[in-house]
Phi, psi and omega in degrees: 000130180283140176289124181277116181279147172298144177296328177300313184295316170307318170302316175295321183286321176292321175302311177298317180291327174298306177307308183302315184294310181296326171293325174292329182279326181292318180296317176302311184292322178296315185291327178290324181293318179299311186294325179258024190306316180304306178308316181291330174294319180284327174295317181296335176269005184278165179295333184309313187280345172309111179067010182233154168050051182312318181304311184296314178305312190294310180300319177301311177304320175302305187293320182285348176278345179279127174305154186295322179292331182285322174301316181300314183290325175296310176302317183282325176296319179293322175290327178296311182299324176304307191296315186298312184292331172293319171297320175302308181309308181292322173299313177301319185300318186272358181049060173276134178296321179297323182294316177305311181288326173299319181287319176309315185288314183294321180291314185294329164307318186278341181294311174307314185290338179285325178293315183291328178294322178295330182289329184279343182163121177277119168236168180296313179305312178306313185297307181296327179289321180290313178304305175309318184282331174299315185293317179299313184291323174298314183294310186291323177299319183284341187237016180308300188306319186287327190257146169078072175267354184222000000 
């Protein structure tokens, strides 16, 4: 008989999987921007963007204003964190104790910077991420003995 996972645990695994996927896309975008920096510069100067696709022009300006070493570091860091988040999700799915502890540590570490970011400027996204991470932390702390027997 299949073991029934609690709905909250499934929600956390889905949240972590979504974050891992988002970080993977971010990492790939940053590394591709680094690899194709010259082509992006030429494209941003091209006639194609004139008075069209303002969001693309805005994003290109942002990416091109970042130093190449910063793009490399950010791309690699996002990729590493994506991998770690995927490991968290898989470990939680199989209800491994090490995964619960890993999530508790990483989420616990992330909350103070998230609060600091809110003081810099409140946005809906920042608030949602903070609330989601506090909910994950609360759930895992209150269900630690029930999850992760190995």
